[in-house]
N, C-alpha and C positions, 0 to 999 in steps of 0.2 A: 387736238386743237386747230381751230380757225386761226389763219394768220392774216393779220388787219393789213400789215404792208410789208413790202421787201425793200431791203437797202443793197444795191447794187454797186460793186467798186469793179470798175475795169480798169486793168493796167497792164503794163508792159515795160518789163525792167525798170522799176519805179525807184526813186529815190527812198531808200528802205527808212531814213528818218520821217519823210513825210507820210510815207506809208504807216508807218508806226503811230504818227500823231493820229493820221485818220482812224485808225482801228482802236486808238484811246478814247476817241470822241464817240464813237459808236458804242464801247464798253460802258461809257458814263452817261448814256442816254437816260432820260427818266420816262419810263413805260407807261406808268400809271395805269395799269392793267389793259395796255394795250399790247398786243403780242406780234412780233416781227421775225422774219430771217434776214441772215446776213450772208449775200453772197460774194465771194471775191473770184472774178474771172480774171485769171493769168492767160493773157494772150502770149504765148510761148517763150516766155521770159527765160534767161539763161543766167544763174540755174533756176528751176523751177522755184516758186515762191514757197509752195508746201514743202519743199525739202530743208527751207531755211529754219533753223532750229529758234531763231526770235520771233518769226511768224508762226510757227507751230504754238507757241508758248501763248502768244496773245490769242489765237484762234481758238485755244482750249478753255480761254477764259469768257468768252463770249457765248452764250447758250444759242442754239439755233444757227450757227456759222458753219458756212461749208465754203469749200474751194473748188472751182472748175477750172480745169487747164484745157486752154483751146490750142490745140498746135496748129492751125492756120491763122497765119498773120492778118491783121486789118479788123477792121470795126464792124465788118459786115457778117463775121462769123461769129 
């Protein structure tokens, strides 16, 4: 399957309420035949976002979603 576009969400120790709202908005996007992937880049948050039950549950509901953890701090990585 060809991906039409990618949604990247870059974050570091986010306010979980705001991140949850962002993920809900992505979940409810109308795709109308457009294929996309969603990548959450965790820039070394403590705790790791992939370890949080609430985040894992939301990620499981969005097709094509993956979490990438970047251990090095800063936007350049």
